C-alpha positions, 0 to 999 in steps of 0.5 A: 499500500505504500507504493499505491498511486494515492500516496504519491498523487493528490486526485480530485474531481473538483468541478462539473460542467454542463456542456452541449456537443454532437454524439457519434450519430451527429446528433446534438446532445447535453452532457456533463463533463468533470474536471479531474485535478492531480498534483504530485505529493513528493514535491510538496513534502520538499516545501515546493508547490507542485503544479496542478495538472487538469483535464476534463472527462465525460461519465462515458469515459469513466465507464470505459475505464471501469470496463477496461479494468474489469476485463483486464483484471478479472480476479479483482473486485473493481470499484463501481461507478456512481449511478448514472440516474438517481434510484432509491430516492425520496419523492421530493428529490429529483431523479433528473441526471442533470439536476445540480444536486444529483450532479454534485453527488455524482461528482463526489462519487466519481472522485471516490471511484478514482481514489479507490482505484488509486489506493488499490495495490494492483489497479493503481499500477495500471498505465491506462489508469495513469493515462486517464488521469494525465493524458486528455488527447488520444486516451480512448485510442490508447484503451482500444489498442489494448484490444480488451473488448476481444477478451470480454466474454459474452453474457450468453457464454457466462450464462452457459458456464453457470448452468453447465459447470459440473464441479463448481468451487463451493467458495465461489458459490457461497460468494454469489450467495453473499453478494445477493444477500448484500444487495438485498439488505442494502436495497431494503435499507435504502428503500426504508431510508427513502420512506423515513425521509418522506415522513421526516419531510412531512414532520418538518413541514408541519413545523412550517405550518405551526410557524405560519399559524403562530405568526398570523396569530401573533398579529391579532393578540396584543399580550401574547403577540411577542411570545407567539412570534418568537415561537413561530420564528423557532418553528420556521428555522426548524422547518427550513433546515429540512432540506440541508438535512436530507441532502446530507442524508443522501450522501450517506445513502450514496455510500450505501449505494456504492456497496449495492453496486459492489455486489455486482462487481463480486458477481462479476468475479464469480462469473469469470471463475465459472468461465475458467472452470467450464473451459477447464472441464471442457479441456479435460473432457476433450483430452479423455475423449482423444485418449479413448479414441487412441486406445480404441484404434490401438486395440481395435475395440470400440467401447461406446456406440458411435457413428464412426464405429458403425461406419467401420463395421459397415465398410470395413476397418481402416488398413494399418498404415491409416490407423498408425497415422491416425494414432500418431496425430491423436498422440500429438493432440493428446500431448498438446491437450495435456500441456494445455490442461496443465496450463489451465490448471495453473491459471485457474489456481493463480486466479483463485488465489488472487481473487480470494486475496482481493475478496478478503481485502474487499470485505475488510474495506466493506466492514470498515466503511459501512460501520463508519457510514452507519455510525455517522448516520446514527450521530446525525439522526441523534443531533437532528432529534436534539435540535427538535427537542431544543426547538420545542424547549425554546417554544415552551419558554416562549409560551411560559412568558405569555 
């Protein structure tokens, strides 16, 4: 971790800007661009003020970077991007992806994504990632030149592997259940939080109604006028604070959403392992089949029914020279298959070892982050309740002076 990029470079997404341009279909579109600023840490420690490098990136470029990382490092739980469109929001909040508040929260999420990658012991060393931070022109071409799209496995192939793997690794099967449960629990938590936010908004607006009533009442009361006016003021201030409170709550919700999306990153690692296991089993099956064919040719016996065996019975056996030639070809294919199977076994072993190390790292990170987020959320709720008690205490004092 001492060598990670986050220790050597300050990375911020400092600004979001709405822009208009033309897409690949030559149609006009509106999009948001984000300003990435980087500064070397080493020169700052020497007392010098390092210059800030900056460049603009679109959300689609962040998506391209993450897709590249996911394909290039299949054994790693790649950090997720913040949501493209708002989900799990309370009804008063805009779900428009161009809404300034949503764009601001997404800016924070994109910065968090870059810091996650820059802090990862493997991902931080990737040259494409470093170029994403430092090289604006020609970056897309550089990514496409890696040919990572050719390595990307189709969803259909992944689904096929899921249902056809004969000996799935129990650890990865349990990991899939773990990711499903994580997603389910956080989804439920976010839905409950959205409902609570709706009710909380209603409570605060009731206080706003109290403030209006007390203020109007104070205009027709001579002796109680000042007390009612003061009580109404306390209610108005309390009611007006709800927007800031719920905006702060959204930041905690975004921290939960990050781990909601992490669940899919965990499943992606499981799918990669299933594909690898499927290829391994197919290679072993093909090798067994070739060995059987070789044995049948060498002994002249056919163990199982096949079209080839039936043809031999109908039209006669091959002559010795033909049989020897076929045996020689099969022996070469068997040798090649054994080497390929050995290579796939080693590759699978390395994948499992690397993947499990990264999964353990992720779990430690998740436990720490969610604990901190939930504690902070609870502290905020306690503070909010104390303010409510104080408002009514102040209102009570106003009433007692009447």
